[in-house]
C-alpha positions as CSV (number, residue, x, y, z in Angstrom):
1,M,-17.3,-51.0,-11.6
2,R,-18.3,-54.3,-10.1
3,P,-19.3,-54.1,-6.4
4,V,-17.6,-56.1,-3.7
5,P,-20.0,-58.9,-2.7
6,E,-20.9,-59.2,1.0
7,Q,-19.8,-62.4,2.8
8,P,-22.8,-64.5,3.6
9,A,-23.1,-65.8,7.2
10,P,-24.2,-69.4,7.8
11,G,-27.7,-69.9,6.4
12,Q,-27.5,-66.9,4.1
13,E,-27.1,-66.7,0.3
14,S,-25.1,-64.2,-1.6
15,V,-26.9,-62.8,-4.7
16,W,-23.5,-62.8,-6.4
17,D,-23.6,-66.7,-6.3
18,Y,-26.9,-66.7,-8.3
19,P,-26.6,-67.5,-12.0
20,R,-27.0,-65.5,-15.2
21,P,-29.2,-66.5,-17.0
22,P,-31.3,-66.8,-13.9
23,R,-32.8,-70.1,-12.6
24,V,-36.1,-70.8,-11.0
25,E,-36.5,-73.0,-7.9
26,E,-39.5,-74.2,-5.9
27,S,-39.9,-72.8,-2.4
28,A,-41.9,-74.2,0.5
29,E,-41.5,-71.0,2.5
30,V,-44.8,-69.4,3.7
31,V,-45.4,-66.3,1.7
32,E,-48.1,-63.8,2.7
33,V,-49.1,-60.6,1.0
34,R,-51.3,-57.8,2.5
35,L,-52.9,-54.8,0.9
36,G,-55.6,-52.5,2.1
37,G,-55.4,-54.1,5.5
38,V,-56.3,-57.6,4.3
39,V,-54.5,-60.7,3.2
40,V,-54.6,-60.8,-0.6
41,A,-52.3,-63.9,-1.0
42,R,-51.0,-66.7,1.2
43,T,-49.1,-69.9,0.1
44,A,-46.6,-72.4,1.1
45,L,-45.8,-73.2,-2.5
46,S,-44.0,-70.5,-4.6
47,W,-41.1,-70.2,-7.0
48,R,-38.0,-68.0,-6.5
49,V,-36.3,-66.6,-9.6
50,L,-32.6,-66.2,-8.8
51,E,-30.4,-63.9,-10.9
52,T,-26.9,-62.5,-10.3
53,S,-27.0,-59.3,-8.2
54,H,-30.8,-59.5,-7.6
55,P,-32.6,-60.6,-4.4
56,P,-35.1,-63.4,-5.2
57,T,-38.3,-62.6,-7.0
58,Y,-41.2,-64.7,-5.6
59,Y,-43.8,-66.1,-8.0
60,L,-47.0,-67.2,-6.3
61,P,-49.6,-69.6,-7.8
62,R,-52.6,-67.6,-9.0
63,G,-54.7,-69.8,-6.7
64,A,-53.0,-68.3,-3.7
65,F,-54.7,-65.0,-4.3
66,A,-58.0,-64.2,-2.8
67,P,-60.9,-64.1,-5.2
68,G,-61.2,-60.7,-6.8
69,S,-57.7,-59.5,-5.7
70,L,-56.2,-59.6,-9.2
71,R,-57.4,-57.6,-12.2
72,A,-55.9,-57.4,-15.7
73,A,-54.0,-54.1,-16.4
74,S,-52.9,-52.5,-19.6
75,G,-49.5,-53.0,-21.1
76,H,-46.8,-55.6,-21.1
77,S,-43.1,-56.0,-21.1
78,V,-40.5,-58.6,-22.3
79,C,-37.9,-60.4,-20.4
80,E,-35.1,-61.8,-22.3
81,W,-35.2,-65.0,-20.3
82,K,-38.8,-65.4,-19.4
83,G,-40.7,-63.9,-22.4
84,R,-43.7,-61.6,-22.4
85,A,-45.1,-60.5,-19.1
86,D,-48.7,-59.2,-18.7
87,Y,-49.4,-56.8,-15.8
88,L,-52.1,-57.0,-13.1
89,D,-53.6,-54.6,-10.6
90,V,-53.8,-55.9,-7.0
91,L,-56.9,-55.1,-5.0
92,G,-57.3,-55.4,-1.3
93,G,-59.7,-53.8,1.0
94,D,-60.2,-50.3,-0.4
95,A,-56.7,-50.2,-1.9
96,V,-55.8,-50.7,-5.5
97,A,-52.1,-51.1,-6.4
98,A,-52.0,-50.4,-10.2
99,R,-49.8,-52.6,-12.3
100,A,-48.2,-53.9,-9.1
101,A,-48.1,-57.5,-10.3
102,W,-47.1,-59.5,-13.4
103,T,-47.5,-62.9,-14.9
104,Y,-46.0,-64.9,-17.8
105,P,-49.0,-66.7,-19.4
106,R,-46.6,-68.4,-22.0
107,P,-43.1,-68.3,-20.6
108,T,-40.1,-69.7,-22.3
109,A,-39.4,-73.4,-21.9
110,A,-36.8,-72.8,-19.1
111,F,-39.4,-71.0,-17.0
112,A,-42.5,-73.1,-17.9
113,V,-43.3,-73.6,-14.2
114,L,-44.1,-69.9,-14.0
115,A,-47.0,-70.2,-16.4
116,D,-49.8,-68.2,-14.8
117,A,-47.9,-67.7,-11.5
118,V,-47.9,-64.1,-10.3
119,A,-45.1,-61.9,-9.0
120,L,-45.5,-58.5,-7.5
121,Y,-43.6,-55.5,-6.3
122,P,-43.3,-55.8,-2.5
123,G,-42.9,-52.1,-2.1
124,L,-46.4,-51.5,-3.5
125,M,-48.1,-53.7,-0.9
126,D,-48.9,-53.0,2.7
127,S,-46.5,-55.9,3.5
128,C,-45.1,-59.1,2.2
129,T,-43.6,-61.7,4.5
130,V,-41.6,-64.9,3.9
131,D,-41.8,-67.4,6.8
132,G,-43.0,-64.5,9.0
133,E,-40.2,-62.1,8.1
134,R,-41.2,-58.8,6.6
135,V,-39.7,-58.3,3.2
136,Q,-37.9,-55.1,2.1
137,P,-38.3,-54.2,-1.6
138,Q,-35.3,-54.4,-4.0
139,P,-33.7,-50.9,-4.2
140,G,-34.8,-48.6,-7.1
141,G,-38.4,-49.5,-7.7
142,F,-37.7,-51.0,-11.2
143,Y,-37.1,-54.7,-10.2
144,G,-39.3,-56.9,-8.1
145,G,-36.8,-58.6,-5.8
146,W,-37.6,-59.5,-2.1
147,V,-34.9,-58.7,0.4
148,T,-34.8,-60.8,3.5
149,S,-32.2,-61.6,6.1
150,R,-31.6,-64.7,4.1
151,V,-29.8,-62.9,1.3
152,V,-26.8,-60.5,1.1
153,G,-25.8,-58.1,-1.6
154,P,-25.1,-55.5,-2.6
155,F,-28.3,-55.5,-4.8
156,K,-28.8,-54.1,-8.2
157,G,-31.3,-51.4,-8.5
158,G,-29.9,-48.6,-6.3
159,P,-28.0,-45.5,-7.5
160,G,-24.8,-46.4,-9.5
161,S,-25.8,-50.0,-10.1
162,L,-27.1,-49.7,-13.7
163,G,-23.9,-51.1,-15.3
164,W,-23.6,-54.2,-13.0
């Protein structure tokens, strides 16, 4: 059963207005990621991937990450839209978040701007913020969406949403 989309207030977006296949858009929001008590990434240039029923997934330039904060991890996955993803461990302070980030070294043409950009699971970090607002992770742990007050759902990922 398709859920009933929440009505966005002024300044908000409904994830039910996002397209499928997804689109990518540049963002000038200030994104900061903390792990192990330290800032592991900070940037005012990122890309949001917007897909129906999902909160945005933020992709940060690899150069936004502190030296030594990313390490290649085993395994990969395939996205029908973006191509093959390689996984990364995120290191900060004394913490290691295993396979908490991913990158598309050779994305499909529609997502070429994401080549070597890095996305991560916000729920595996100490915190992620967008323009100073603390992000909540997309429900369910499988997807990497970033929930802020800017977006309304309901969001895919929680119980009962598999068929959406």
